[in-house]
N, C-alpha and C positions, 0 to 999 in steps of 0.2 A: 941438867943443862939442856939436853935435847928437848925435853918436855917444855921447858920455858921458851926455848926458841920457837917451837911449833906454835905455842899460844901467841907469842909475840907476832909471828908472821900472820896468824889468823886474824889478829886484831888489826894489823896493817891492811890485810886484804879486805876486811870488812869495811874499813874506812874508805879505801879507794873505790871499792865496788859501790858503796853507798853514794859517794860523790858522783860516780858515773850514772847512778839511777835517780839523781835528784830531780830531774825534769819530769820523769814519769815513774812513780813508784807503784808498788803492788796495790795499795789502797785505792788508787784511782785508775787502775788498769782497765777495769770494766768500762768506765766512761770513755777513756781514751781509745779503747779498741773499737768503739762504735764509729770512729772516723771511717767513712765508707771507702776512701781511697787507699786505706791501709790494707796490706795483705792479711794482717791479723783479724780484720773485721769479719771475714767470711763473705763479704759483699763484693770482693774484687779478686776472685780466684785466678790462678794461673790458667791460661787457655789449655795447657796440656793436661790439666786435671780432669778435663771433660773426656770421658771414654769415647764419645762420638766424634771428637776432633781427630781428623785423619792427617793433619798437617805436621804433627810433631814427630811421630815415630816412623822410620822408614818401613818397618814391618807392617804398618797400617797404610802407608802411602802407596807402596809397591809390594803387595803381599804375594803376587804370583810372577816373579821375574822369569824372563825367558832364559833358556839355557845359556845364551851368549851373555846376558846381563848377569847371571849368577857368577860367571867367571870374570867379566870385565868391570862391572859396577863396583865401586869401592865405597864402603860405608864407614863413617866415623861416628861412634856413639859418644855423645858429649854429656858429661856428668857435672852438675853444679855442686856447690858447697853448702855448708851448714847454714840454716835459716834462709837460704837463697831460693831461686826458682830458675826455670829454663831461660829466663831473661838474660842470665849470665852468659849464655852462649849464642844469643841471637845474632850478634855481630859476626861471629865466626861462621854461622850458618849462611848469613847473607853473602859473605865473602866467598865461601866455598862453592855455593850453588848459583852464583851470579853468572849466567851465561852471557849476558850482554857485555860485561867487561872481561870476559875470557877466563874467569876463575872456575867455571862450573864443571869441575872435574871429579867432585865427590858428592855423596849424599850424606847429610848430617841428620842423625837421629837424636832429638832432644829428649833426654830422659828426665822426668820429674821424680825426685827422690820420694820414697814413702813418707807420709806424715807431713810433707811440705806442700805448699801451694794452695791450700784451701782455707783453713782457719786455725786460730791459735790452739783450740782444744785438741784438734787432730795432731798438731805438732807436739803438744805437751804430753800426750799419751803414747807417743811413738818411741821405739827403741832404735838403736843404731842398726840392728838387724832388719827392722822394718824399712829404714831409710834405703838400704841397699837392694832390696828385693826387685824393684823395677829394672835395675841394671842387669841382673841375671835373667830376668824375664825377656827383656829385649834381645839380649845376646843369644839366648837359647832359641828364641823365635826366629831370628835371622838365620841362624845355623840350620834350623829345620826347613826354612824356606829355600835353602840352597846357596845363600850368599857365601862366597869363598874368600873375600877380601874384606876383613873387618879390623878396624883399629879403634882405639879409645883416646879421647881427650878429656881430661878431668881437671877440676879446680879445687884446691884446698881440701876440705873434708871428703869430697868426691874421690880424691886421690887416695886418701886413707882407706876408704871402702874398697877401691880397686886393688890396692896392695894386699889387703886382707884376703881378698878372693884369689889373687895370684898365689899367695903363700899357701892357701888351702886347696889349690888346684881346681877351683870351681870355674875357671875360664879355659878349660881344656877339653870341652865336650865335643868340639868339632875342629875345623881347620884352625891352627894356631893364629891368634890375633897378630897382625903384622907389626903394629906399633902401639905403645902406650906413651902418651904425651902428658906429663904431669906438670901442671901450672901451680906454682906456690903450694906444693903439698904440705899439709899440716901434720907433722910428726912430733915436733917440739913446739908448743904454742909460745908465741912471743909474750903473751900474758901468763906469766908463771903462776899467778894466783889461781889458775884453773885447777891446779893440783890440790887446792884447798877447798874445792867445792863441797866436799862432804862435811866440812866444818862450818863454812859460812853460808852454804846454800839454804839450810833450813831456817836460818835467821833472816836472810834476804828474801827468799822465796822467788825472786825475779830479778833479772839483770838487764833492763832495757838498753837498747843500743840504737837510738834514732839516727837516721841519716837524712839525706835530702828528701824532698817530697817524692821525687821519682823513685829513689831507692826504697822508700817506705811502701810503695806500691808493689814491690817485687821481693822484698826481704821482710821477714818477721822482725818487728821492732822489739818485741818482748822475747826474752830468752829465759824460759822457766828453768828452775834449778834441776828439774828432772832431765831436761835435754842437755844441760851443761854436764851433768854426771854421765850421760850416755856418750857425749863427745869425748870426755876424758877417758872413759873406759875404752873407747875405740882407739884413740891415738896411742894410749899406753900399750894396748895389745899389739898394734902395728910396730911400735918402737921395739918391743920385745922380739917380735918376729924378725925385724931387721938386724937386731943384735945377734940373733941366732944364725941369720943368713938364709936366703932362699933364692931359687932360680926362676927366671922367666921360662915360659914354654919354649920348646925348640923352635928355632927360626923366628923368634919374636925379638924385637928391639924396643928400647925405651929411651926417652930423654926427659930430663928434669929441667925446667926453666924456673929459676928462683930469684925473686927480688932481693936485692941486698939490704933494702931499708923497709922491710915488711913489718907492719904493726900487728899482724895476726899470726904469721908462721915464722918461727925463728929460722934464719938461714942455715943453722947447724943441721937442720933436718935434711938438707940436700946432701950433706956429707954422709949422714947415716944411710941414706938411700943409695948413694954411690958405692958405699962400702958393703952394704948388706943385701942389695938386690942385684944379682948378677945375671948375665946371659947364660944360656944353657951350657955353653962351653967354658964357663967360669970367668970370662972376660968382663970388664967393667961396662956399664951403660954410659950414655952421654949425660953430662950435666953442665949447665951454663948459668952463671950468676949474672943477673940483669941489673943494670944501673937504673933502678926505679924505686920510688917510694910507694907505689901502688901495690895493694894486695890483689893479685889476679889482673895483670895488665891486659889480658885478652878481653876484658870488659871495660870500656871507657864511657859508655852511655850512662847518664844519670849522675855522674860524679860532680861533687861540689867541694872545692873549686874545679873548674874544667881542667882536664888533663893538658899537659904541655905538648908542644909539637914533637918533642923527643919521645914522649910516651906513645903518641900516634904513630910515629915512624917505627917504634919498637914493636907495637902491636901488629902492624902490617908485615914486618919482617918475620915475626913468629908465625903468623897465619900462613904466609907463603911457605915457610920452611916446613911446617907441619904437613901441608898439602903435598909439597914436593917429595918429602921423605916417605909419606904413606903410599904414594903412587910409584915410587921408584922400584924397579925390578931388583930382586935379590942379587 
């Protein structure tokens, strides 16, 4: 009976995924990927993929902080999600560093995940461990440069990577991060068929997910089965870690912001995080359920249809709260 059920679900999954891929299938992927404005093409890379670009990472922009800046300057490392790019956090960077309108109280470090932001081949050949390496590199570099006030803001799969590193103790090499802000963390995918990727992936080969023209410039349209398998491996690993339970570094706080009507990350994931990731004293972290249908409300640019006034107000509130919390004295 269980075997029959699994086969039936695999058949249903294949049918649904095939419908989702009907516009762009694997056979004509090579042709479609030549569209120069697509991130997939290799002709439109993320600016932060250029090692000579010094505007993305704080460790490159301000590599030799003064003694006063080491103690006073606050850095938030912003981490994007699966198939995305640093575009996902540009609005937050603009808000946080805008001195004209009075928000310029933090420095934002835009981390481009490994395998992302260049071309489809690099993405397809990367593992989840590759994705996370730039996070650790930027954190370790900032610590070595002497920065004492570091927080993290993550979106979706970026949150899964950070939680894995927290559980492994890899973010405790220097002063404890002040805050972890988790925006729509993916622990339980809304698309339950992801768990069947081993069955249907070899048949499909690819699961395209086209968005607006603007999104296609900054997100991979094509999602090769190899990457979907890596994603499932990561989120399943994090889910197991949360079920076992782990603690944040001492003096570190965290807050989860979770959309109630998210089509990518199931809201139940917020509960798993709330129960499974505790402060060092054993107390619960903060968690807030947001009345939004957007996945990652902190990014509104490029959406089609355009976000509502309520989503804009919500984004502004979350931005302001993250800055205020990260700068508040213990």
